[in-house]
C-alpha positions in Angstrom: 104.6 107.4 -0.7 102.3 104.8 0.8 98.8 105.2 2.2 96.0 103.3 3.9 97.0 100.0 2.2 100.4 99.9 4.1 99.4 101.7 7.3 98.8 98.3 9.0 102.5 98.1 9.5 102.5 101.1 11.9 100.6 99.1 14.6 102.2 95.7 15.2 105.8 96.8 14.5 106.2 99.9 16.5 108.9 100.0 19.2 110.2 102.8 21.4 113.9 101.7 21.5 116.5 100.8 18.9 117.0 97.1 18.5 120.3 95.2 18.8 121.4 92.6 16.2 122.4 89.5 18.2 120.2 86.5 17.6 118.7 85.0 20.8 116.8 85.9 23.9 117.8 89.6 24.2 115.0 92.1 24.3 114.3 94.1 21.1 116.6 92.4 18.7 116.3 92.5 14.9 118.2 91.1 11.8 120.1 94.0 10.2 123.7 95.0 9.4 125.4 96.9 12.2 129.0 96.6 11.2 128.5 92.8 11.7 125.7 90.7 10.2 123.3 89.3 12.8 123.5 85.7 11.5 127.3 85.5 11.4 128.3 88.3 13.8 131.0 89.0 11.2 131.5 92.0 9.0 132.6 89.8 6.1 129.9 89.0 3.5 129.7 85.6 1.9 127.5 84.9 -1.1 127.0 81.3 0.1 125.6 82.4 3.5 121.8 82.6 4.1 121.4 85.8 6.1 117.7 85.4 6.8 116.5 84.3 10.2 113.7 81.9 11.0 110.5 83.4 12.4 110.9 83.9 16.2 114.7 83.7 16.1 114.7 86.7 18.4 112.8 84.9 21.1 112.3 87.8 23.5 111.5 90.4 20.9 107.8 90.1 20.3 106.1 93.3 19.4 103.3 94.8 21.5 100.9 92.5 19.5 103.0 89.4 19.8 104.4 89.3 16.3 108.0 88.6 15.7 110.7 89.7 13.2 108.9 92.6 11.5 111.8 94.9 11.7 114.8 93.8 9.7 115.3 90.3 8.1 113.6 91.2 4.7 111.9 94.2 3.3 108.3 93.1 3.2 105.9 93.8 0.3 102.6 95.4 1.2 99.5 96.4 -0.7 100.6 100.0 -1.4 100.8 101.2 -5.0 103.4 103.9 -4.9 103.6 105.1 -8.5 103.0 103.2 -11.7 104.4 99.8 -11.3 106.2 100.6 -8.0 104.9 98.7 -5.0 105.4 99.4 -1.3 108.0 97.9 1.0 108.4 98.2 4.8 110.8 97.8 7.7 114.4 97.3 6.3 116.4 94.1 5.8 119.4 92.0 6.9 121.6 93.9 4.4 120.5 97.4 5.5 122.1 99.5 8.2 120.3 99.9 11.5 119.1 100.5 14.1 118.4 104.0 12.7 115.2 104.9 10.8 115.7 102.0 8.4 114.0 99.7 11.0 111.2 102.0 12.1 107.8 100.8 11.2 107.1 104.1 9.5 110.1 103.6 7.1 108.9 102.9 3.5 110.6 102.0 0.3 109.4 100.8 -3.1 110.5 98.6 -6.0 109.0 97.2 -9.1 108.0 93.6 -8.4 109.6 92.2 -11.5 113.1 91.5 -10.1 114.7 89.1 -7.6 116.2 90.6 -4.5 117.9 88.6 -1.7 116.5 90.9 1.0 112.9 91.4 -0.2 110.0 89.1 0.6 106.5 89.0 2.1 104.8 87.9 5.3 102.0 85.4 5.0 99.2 86.2 7.5 95.7 85.2 7.8 92.6 86.2 9.8 90.2 83.4 10.6 86.8 83.6 9.1 84.1 84.6 11.7 82.5 81.1 11.3 85.9 79.5 12.2 86.3 81.7 15.3 82.7 80.7 16.3 83.6 77.0 15.9 86.7 77.4 18.0 84.8 79.2 20.8 82.0 76.5 20.6 84.6 73.7 20.8 86.3 75.4 23.7 83.0 75.8 25.6 82.1 72.1 24.9 85.5 71.0 26.2 85.0 73.1 29.4 81.6 71.5 30.0 83.0 68.0 29.4 86.0 68.7 31.8 83.7 70.0 34.6 81.4 67.0 34.3 84.3 64.6 34.4 85.9 66.4 37.3 82.7 66.1 39.3 82.7 62.3 38.9 
């Protein structure tokens, strides 16, 4: 299952320790079910409750690369074609048990993308075009020159 198309998950999400499930500033936290749901800290499920957390809800749990919330919260679609119409998913969800292997970055799953699931989604990410990066660097250099000239006056 999987392959090069979904291997990018292995790098930004890896962690050496099992996460806790309490929202806030604790180190290495994630949104998953551990007898209690992270959002409510209750074992009772309510169909009217939104169990997803906002990006960065676990404020001290950035990955090595500075990304947040890639373990738990929602199974995330990736580019992997598993078999036929089945597509790849990574890193567990709020409804799944943890902190066992369900939240490891190497954990894979698959579904057909024709149904609705309350614990499956995707992460929107972008990489700036090289010309955009060049403009940002040029603007930063210009700002530094301006600042130095004004500081000397």
